[in-house]
C-alpha positions as MATLAB code, in Angstrom:
seq = 'MRQRIEKFFGLSQLNTTIRAETIAGSTTFMTMAYIIFVNPAMISQTGMDFGSAMVATCVSAAIATLMMGLYVNYPIALAPGMGENAFFTYTVCLTMGISWQVALGCIFIEGVIFILLTLTKVRQALIDAIPESLRYGTACGIGMLIAFVGLKDAGLVIGHPSTLVTLGNVLSPPTVLAIVGLLITGTLLSKNVRGALLWGILISAVLGIPFGVVKYQGLVSAPPSMMPTFFKMDVAGALNLGLGAVIFIFLFMDIFDTVGTLAGVGEVGGFMRNGKLPRAGQAMLTDAVGTCVGAVCGTPTVTCFIESAAGIAAGGRSGLASVVTGMLFLAALFFSPLINMVSGGCQAGKEILHPVTAPALIIVGSMMLVPITKINWRDYTESIPAFLVIIMMPLTFSIATGIAFGFIAIAAMKFLSFRAREVSWLVYLLAALFILRFIYLRAM';
ca = [
     111.783   46.047  126.376;
     109.913   42.787  126.967;
     112.799   41.351  128.985;
     113.059   44.527  131.066;
     109.368   44.363  131.910;
     109.588   40.678  132.848;
     112.648   41.333  135.023;
     111.234   44.450  136.722;
     108.034   42.697  137.806;
     109.665   39.290  138.353;
     107.172   37.576  136.085;
     109.092   34.311  135.728;
     109.450   33.924  139.504;
     105.716   34.562  139.872;
     104.942   32.052  137.117;
     103.071   34.578  134.987;
     103.412   36.346  131.643;
     102.906   39.801  130.162;
      99.796   38.511  128.353;
      98.306   37.064  131.523;
      98.950   40.257  133.470;
      97.442   42.380  130.694;
      94.279   40.271  130.715;
      94.158   40.422  134.520;
      94.585   44.194  134.615;
      91.911   44.657  131.970;
      89.539   42.370  133.869;
      90.016   44.328  137.094;
      89.366   47.571  135.254;
      86.191   46.281  133.623;
      84.746   45.124  136.945;
      85.461   48.406  138.760;
      85.022   50.931  135.937;
      81.527   51.678  137.236;
      83.213   53.872  139.874;
      84.070   56.374  137.110;
      80.381   57.283  136.865;
      78.947   56.191  140.222;
      81.382   58.171  142.381;
      80.829   61.565  140.707;
      77.070   60.937  140.542;
      77.065   60.509  144.316;
      79.474   63.203  145.476;
      78.134   65.798  143.031;
      75.024   65.889  145.249;
      77.154   67.959  147.644;
      77.530   70.718  145.047;
      80.721   69.438  143.420;
      80.996   69.696  139.646;
      80.152   66.289  138.085;
      82.661   66.480  135.226;
      85.473   67.578  137.491;
      84.632   64.817  139.973;
      84.737   62.256  137.173;
      88.206   63.389  136.086;
      89.336   63.426  139.730;
      88.086   59.842  140.079;
      90.068   58.636  137.071;
      93.249   60.573  137.861;
      93.405   59.601  141.545;
      92.619   55.951  140.755;
      95.279   55.894  138.046;
      98.010   57.440  140.217;
      97.336   55.192  143.210;
      97.001   52.031  141.109;
     100.182   52.763  139.163;
     102.000   53.298  142.465;
     100.700   49.948  143.720;
     102.006   48.268  140.584;
     105.384   49.975  140.257;
     106.242   50.385  143.956;
     104.609   47.387  145.643;
     104.323   44.942  142.721;
     100.832   43.711  143.647;
      97.871   43.293  141.242;
      95.636   45.424  143.461;
      93.799   48.441  142.090;
      92.653   51.504  144.015;
      89.896   54.054  143.512;
      87.496   56.199  145.558;
      85.784   53.755  147.886;
      82.088   53.013  147.996;
      81.072   53.456  151.598;
      83.560   56.225  152.172;
      81.959   58.330  149.429;
      78.504   57.589  150.868;
      79.640   58.710  154.339;
      81.227   61.797  152.750;
      78.067   62.699  150.831;
      75.102   61.743  152.966;
      76.445   62.026  156.513;
      79.193   64.637  156.517;
      77.932   67.022  153.831;
      74.163   66.597  153.513;
      73.307   65.669  157.133;
      75.942   67.551  159.136;
      75.909   70.490  156.717;
      79.683   70.584  156.216;
      80.852   71.943  152.859;
      82.497   69.540  150.455;
      85.674   71.649  150.570;
      85.982   71.188  154.345;
      85.052   67.500  154.020;
      87.891   67.036  151.519;
      90.138   68.781  154.043;
      89.166   66.149  156.615;
      90.056   63.401  154.153;
      93.430   64.984  153.381;
      94.238   65.185  157.107;
      93.136   61.560  157.513;
      95.430   60.559  154.650;
      98.394   62.340  156.237;
      97.739   60.577  159.567;
      97.524   57.267  157.691;
     100.888   58.009  156.050;
     102.470   58.696  159.447;
     101.053   55.450  160.826;
     102.433   53.473  157.893;
     105.913   54.868  158.499;
     105.949   53.098  161.867;
     105.610   49.458  162.889;
     101.874   50.029  163.218;
     101.406   49.319  159.515;
     102.659   45.709  159.637;
     101.265   45.116  163.113;
      97.719   45.770  161.905;
      97.989   43.050  159.256;
      99.822   40.625  161.557;
      97.282   41.148  164.359;
      94.478   39.513  162.379;
      94.026   35.991  163.828;
      94.204   33.181  161.294;
      90.503   32.371  161.522;
      89.552   36.014  160.920;
      91.936   36.193  157.981;
      90.213   33.241  156.344;
      86.854   34.715  157.286;
      87.832   38.049  155.755;
      88.671   36.419  152.418;
      85.341   34.588  152.428;
      83.421   37.657  153.603;
      84.872   39.736  150.784;
      83.878   36.942  148.412;
      80.316   37.030  149.736;
      80.257   40.822  149.405;
      81.543   40.692  145.831;
      78.993   38.010  144.939;
      76.207   40.027  146.562;
      77.202   43.087  144.529;
      77.203   40.917  141.404;
      73.758   39.474  142.157;
      72.447   42.983  142.790;
      74.041   44.315  139.588;
      72.477   41.417  137.663;
      69.008   42.184  139.011;
      68.756   38.719  140.540;
      68.528   40.235  144.024;
      66.528   43.398  144.679;
      65.297   45.281  147.731;
      62.030   44.387  149.427;
      60.234   46.338  152.202;
      59.320   43.216  154.200;
      62.190   40.787  153.662;
      64.883   43.380  152.850;
      65.859   41.423  149.717;
      64.030   39.179  147.287;
      64.329   37.660  143.809;
      64.263   40.178  140.990;
      62.579   39.907  137.605;
      64.512   37.065  136.010;
      62.776   37.682  132.674;
      63.903   41.299  132.271;
      66.424   41.664  129.402;
      69.320   42.898  131.594;
      68.899   40.004  134.038;
      68.610   37.474  131.225;
      71.837   38.879  129.761;
      73.540   38.544  133.151;
      72.389   34.923  133.504;
      73.597   34.088  129.994;
      76.899   35.829  130.735;
      77.229   33.849  133.953;
      76.758   30.558  132.093;
      79.151   31.553  129.295;
      81.863   32.715  131.696;
      81.454   29.616  133.872;
      81.736   27.374  130.820;
      84.873   29.171  129.623;
      86.418   28.690  133.073;
      85.543   24.992  133.085;
      87.295   24.680  129.733;
      90.382   26.435  131.160;
      90.173   29.219  128.589;
      92.749   31.902  129.326;
      91.186   35.217  130.201;
      87.786   33.580  130.693;
      86.480   36.395  132.892;
      87.486   39.108  130.414;
      86.120   37.130  127.472;
      82.872   36.645  129.364;
      82.552   40.412  129.889;
      83.275   41.190  126.220;
      80.912   38.495  124.901;
      78.155   39.722  127.223;
      78.655   43.285  125.969;
      78.316   42.175  122.341;
      75.245   40.040  123.077;
      73.597   42.932  124.874;
      73.694   45.285  121.868;
      70.939   43.706  119.700;
      68.637   43.494  122.735;
      69.087   47.149  123.597;
      70.628   46.389  126.992;
      74.021   47.668  125.871;
      73.825   50.837  123.800;
      76.590   52.319  121.685;
      77.204   55.852  122.967;
      80.189   56.871  120.931;
      83.898   56.164  121.103;
      85.834   59.184  122.332;
      85.143   62.478  124.085;
      87.252   65.287  125.485;
      87.652   65.060  129.276;
      86.103   67.863  131.369;
      88.270   70.231  133.389;
      89.334   69.165  136.869;
      89.886   72.745  138.019;
      86.502   73.165  139.813;
      87.654   70.611  142.423;
      91.453   70.573  142.057;
      93.157   71.725  145.279;
      89.865   73.062  146.622;
      90.166   71.139  149.909;
      89.877   73.330  152.997;
      92.351   71.893  155.519;
      92.262   74.966  157.735;
      88.486   74.796  157.884;
      88.621   71.144  158.881;
      91.033   71.956  161.718;
      89.165   75.057  162.880;
      85.847   73.293  163.102;
      87.338   70.660  165.363;
      86.060   67.801  163.234;
      88.131   65.195  165.066;
      85.311   62.657  165.131;
      84.749   62.940  161.370;
      88.468   62.601  160.642;
      88.635   59.619  163.022;
      85.775   57.840  161.229;
      87.314   58.481  157.805;
      90.657   57.160  159.108;
      89.092   54.072  160.651;
      87.129   53.237  157.505;
      90.189   53.743  155.325;
      92.576   51.694  157.457;
      90.346   48.704  158.019;
      88.875   48.607  154.518;
      92.490   48.512  153.346;
      93.618   45.954  155.922;
      90.619   43.742  155.158;
      91.067   43.928  151.404;
      94.813   43.271  151.574;
      94.337   40.306  153.925;
      91.429   38.829  151.975;
      92.828   39.316  148.496;
      96.300   38.310  149.699;
      94.930   35.037  151.060;
      93.085   34.149  147.858;
      95.926   35.301  145.607;
      98.473   33.190  147.448;
     100.541   36.228  148.474;
     100.629   35.380  152.180;
     103.869   33.951  153.592;
     103.700   32.215  156.982;
     100.507   34.081  157.751;
     101.964   37.469  156.825;
     101.598   39.639  153.726;
     104.971   40.690  152.298;
     105.253   44.411  151.538;
     102.053   45.117  153.486;
     103.561   48.380  154.707;
     104.252   49.585  151.177;
     100.735   48.613  150.114;
      99.191   50.567  152.996;
     101.463   53.534  152.267;
     100.225   53.491  148.677;
      96.645   53.521  149.923;
      97.394   56.454  152.250;
      99.129   58.449  149.513;
      96.210   57.683  147.209;
      93.830   59.169  149.764;
      95.828   62.425  149.864;
      96.035   62.540  146.070;
      92.288   61.980  145.845;
      91.581   64.838  148.246;
      93.831   67.151  146.213;
      92.095   66.144  142.960;
      88.639   66.422  144.479;
      87.316   63.026  145.518;
      86.756   61.149  148.809;
      88.962   58.400  150.208;
      90.928   56.368  147.648;
      91.340   52.795  148.839;
      92.116   49.242  147.691;
      89.249   47.753  145.700;
      87.870   44.283  146.315;
      87.220   43.985  142.574;
      90.982   43.405  142.277;
      90.082   39.813  143.114;
      88.596   39.548  139.616;
      91.975   40.296  138.074;
      93.712   37.897  140.451;
      91.192   35.208  139.523;
      92.001   35.954  135.879;
      95.680   35.197  136.547;
      97.117   38.463  137.864;
     100.132   37.913  140.104;
     102.300   41.013  139.707;
     102.153   44.782  139.670;
     102.071   44.754  135.884;
      98.340   44.035  136.132;
      97.938   47.182  138.244;
      99.931   49.195  135.701;
      97.519   48.034  132.997;
      94.531   48.955  135.175;
      96.011   52.356  135.981;
      96.685   53.130  132.326;
      93.122   52.159  131.448;
      91.838   54.645  134.033;
      93.810   57.358  132.239;
      92.534   56.156  128.858;
      88.999   56.289  130.244;
      89.315   60.081  130.363;
      89.171   60.068  126.561;
      87.062   56.934  125.988;
      84.365   57.500  128.602;
      81.476   56.799  126.135;
      82.950   53.378  125.316;
      83.647   52.592  128.980;
      80.118   53.641  129.896;
      78.747   51.319  127.213;
      80.435   48.257  128.753;
      80.584   49.071  132.463;
      77.908   51.722  132.859;
      74.512   50.945  134.296;
      71.217   50.379  132.509;
      67.773   51.182  133.854;
      65.502   48.254  134.738;
      62.422   49.515  136.525;
      63.638   51.363  139.619;
      67.005   49.583  139.577;
      70.291   50.536  137.920;
      71.890   47.277  136.788;
      75.339   46.347  135.459;
      74.559   43.063  133.669;
      77.782   42.929  131.642;
      80.207   42.872  134.578;
      77.889   41.232  137.139;
      78.684   37.616  136.119;
      82.408   38.124  136.717;
      81.752   39.423  140.229;
      79.461   36.494  141.088;
      82.028   33.973  139.904;
      84.933   35.696  141.659;
      82.863   35.693  144.833;
      82.513   31.935  144.605;
      86.247   31.546  144.039;
      87.036   33.481  147.207;
      85.165   31.001  149.402;
      87.950   28.420  149.113;
      89.579   29.370  152.488;
      86.349   28.568  154.333;
      87.550   24.965  154.742;
      90.606   26.197  156.676;
      88.527   27.640  159.519;
      88.428   25.455  162.633;
      84.660   25.109  162.893;
      84.914   22.923  166.010;
      86.508   25.708  168.063;
      83.664   28.150  168.629;
      85.978   30.924  169.841;
      87.416   30.854  166.319;
      84.444   29.828  164.155;
      81.788   32.203  165.510;
      83.942   35.354  165.047;
      84.944   34.136  161.574;
      81.292   33.509  160.714;
      80.353   37.013  161.874;
      83.003   38.450  159.559;
      81.683   36.382  156.656;
      78.015   37.232  157.170;
      78.313   40.869  158.264;
      80.394   42.053  155.303;
      77.682   41.480  152.683;
      74.752   42.308  154.981;
      76.216   45.649  156.096;
      77.926   46.290  152.752;
      81.149   47.095  154.603;
      84.478   45.305  154.941;
      85.417   47.415  157.970;
      82.177   46.563  159.786;
      82.626   42.848  159.170;
      86.154   42.962  160.552;
      84.918   44.995  163.525;
      82.383   42.348  164.532;
      85.014   39.637  164.135;
      87.566   41.403  166.333;
      85.033   42.252  169.031;
      83.667   38.699  169.068;
      87.019   36.923  169.175;
      88.362   39.242  171.905;
      85.254   38.760  174.050;
      85.014   34.996  173.533;
      88.709   34.339  174.157;
      88.611   36.443  177.310;
      85.393   34.916  178.670;
      86.667   31.407  177.888;
      89.842   32.071  179.932;
      91.932   31.764  176.749;
      92.916   35.407  176.511;
      96.572   34.685  175.738;
      95.715   32.842  172.528;
      95.460   36.163  170.664;
      97.663   39.248  170.620;
      97.065   42.167  172.994;
      96.542   44.228  169.853;
      93.356   42.253  169.192;
      91.882   43.558  172.457;
      93.002   47.106  171.691;
      91.480   46.990  168.219;
      88.265   45.484  169.592;
      88.006   48.420  172.008;
      88.649   50.897  169.186;
      85.966   49.251  167.066;
      83.488   49.629  169.925;
      84.417   53.319  170.186;
      83.877   53.625  166.439;
      80.324   52.327  166.784;
      79.716   54.755  169.647;
      80.972   57.652  167.514;
      78.763   56.612  164.590;
      75.760   56.341  166.898;
      76.465   59.765  168.351;
      76.685   61.280  164.870;
];
């Protein structure tokens, strides 16, 4: 069995082991397990059943992540995306007054369109169209976004009405735990301890128990029924209402969150070959199928998660890591109290913090800044667009928005500098589409 697994995933060629991939998959799961509780808490505001939404989150994430591992052989996990679920909840359902059933119908249609696009040359062209400087910028921008999420989860950065953000209460128990976890994890990494990120998470969880930051909530529980949301999408309603703009926005967010994550994580993970990501089409197809599966189960857009970088940083190089992550999502259906203990949030004033997993995200964010030295900072038609990608991702909390600013900037600057031929025609087309996206969002 061991030899079959090693051969199927090509572990020897990738210079990895079953143990390393297991640790990597577990690390990815730990850093993104918050979605099991955060996603249903958000989308249930539309009237969806919380328990059913939680099961839908786990099942759709498991199916898509297992497909990524077994079909594409990449250590990249998928789950309902933050950003997409916010747009689904607050804009489409609560602001526009569209029922969650019709909104899920829009997402299913978007997923089908995405599938059709991935069955053409469009899928690879989208990845290949990203200029080298933007690809490096995307990796760094995702790193900054991950680090920002980690700092926010640790309570080190909080909102402020005047300055937007400011330093949090560094003496609160959750933040102290996060700082201690950061130091422990960093020390383990400096000592080249295998699975340092996972060990850091587990040690932080244990340390948090006596201080009341981490609370034991039980071990197992029966999963709720998924029937209140299963196959409740209203595709006909989505088509009859003529919600083309909504479907377009969902599609745009899905495609470019996926493209950005694949390019950024692929760059840091060393998966790129001559500037191209092998099996990019299969990876995007997996994402598209995951979106359709999510809509059927009862959850918004399923997409590639940037937290996969944590598993890659922990040594993940093959799809076996994704298989481990996917299986843990299924196990979470029965061990949700235990998962909530480690990855769930804790109240600190008005903030919900995740001090156990925050250190891993901060450290992974720092690791992803390595490609920043590859950007040609002396060529301003390359460096300024790359910088906009890097800075806009964390400040707008969106991978797609960061990429949008980069594409628009590089297209405009190359054209105005009479160097239009230095980038593909597709760059100009995508820049125009990004501008239309902003116009649509403004109109909505």
